[in-house]
C-alpha positions, 0 to 999 in steps of 0.5 A: 105648528112646531111649537104646538107639539112641544112642552112648555120648557122646550118652547122656552129653550127654543125661544131663548136659543132664537133670541141668543142667535138674533142678538149674536147676529146684531152684535156682530153687525154692530161690530162690523159697522163700528169698526171703520169708525174705531179705526179712524179714531185710533189712526188719528192718535198714531204717529205718521210713521206708524200710520203709514208703516207696513206693520199696522195695528188696531191700537196706537203704540203710544197716543200722540196729538201730532195729527190733531196739531197738523189738522188745526195748524195747517194752511186750512182754517179748520176751526173756521170750516167747523163754524161754516158747517155749523152755521150752514147746517143750523140755518138750512135746518131751521128754514127747511123745517119751517117751509116743509112743515108749512107746505105739508100743513097746506097739503094736508088740511086745505083744499085749493084748485090743483091740489092733487096735481101739484102734490103729484108733480112735487112727488115726481121731483123725487124721482129726478136724480140730484145730479141732473139739477147740478148744472141748472142750479149752478147757473141760477146761483151764478146769476144771483151772484151767490157763488162762494156764499152761504146763501148757495148752501142754505136756500136751494133745496130748503123746500124739498119734496121729501120734507113736504111729503113727510110733514103732510103725512104726519099732519094728516094723521096726527092733527084732527080736523075738529081741533082746527075747526075749533081754533077757527071758531075762536078767530085764529088765523090760518098761520096762527093755527099752524104756529099755535096748534099744529107746531106743538102737536107735530113736535116729534116730526119737527125734531126728526126732520131737523136732525135728518136735515142737519146731518144731511147738510153737515155731511154734504160734500158735492154741492159745497165743493162746487159752490165754494171757492176760498178755503175760509168758506169751505165746510168742514167736509170739503176742508178735510178733503182739501188738506194740503199734501206736502211733498206729494204725501197725503196727510192721512193722520190729519185727515183722520183727526179732522174726520174724527172731530167732524163726526162728533156733532151729528153723533151727539145730536143723534144720541140725544134725540134718537127716541124722538127720531124713532117716534116721529118716523113711526107715528108719521107713517101710520096713515097713508096718502 
């Protein structure tokens, strides 16, 4: 109503003003969100005296690698911990994407007895707080002898309800039934249809879920802390939180250095595939259940 009574030039001025205000708010929000990361990186290059001193500054007075030297040469094998996180995250991601997409394909394109009930039961598990499953999951891992092993971090939760629901919605909207019927007429098996037809079509969703699973596993702290016992088996997040404190002084510089190194793989991964993440989320949400 307001725009109808305005001239063309006034409308342009109003739209430009709205865009300026919107971009200013977005820039301010970005600065606020990036400030902790900036401070962490800056603190990792400060000396211990400067970092723990009363007079704090945003930038180090002089760049020093002291904190990185402490982080990578302390009693905590940080390089080994980085390998642990990489090994666990990659294997969990591959397994979770495969199982969830396969189950999502079954729920989206197959009819079998109890399908609706099983799907509703699976979705109901999303409402159960994760902390409720800690004790039962630990008992199962101990019974299997998987405490302080990679298996305890890779196997539990690989076929998760969110991933199955995500792929079910995506496959239901992106893969036409006619394409599957044509493949069956050519003699393709059900798994062959999944591998040769469904997987290429849903590649944006696969990339999206893979990045989400990788980042979630890489940044996980609670479950690895419960399951792992020896420092050489720690993931990098647990290792950083477990840095030894000589003379009861927390090595904040080493923690900042380790944290800076630990956030690089998820950031690089997200920057490389951010377009695929956005396209996978938006396309997969076009159609409802």
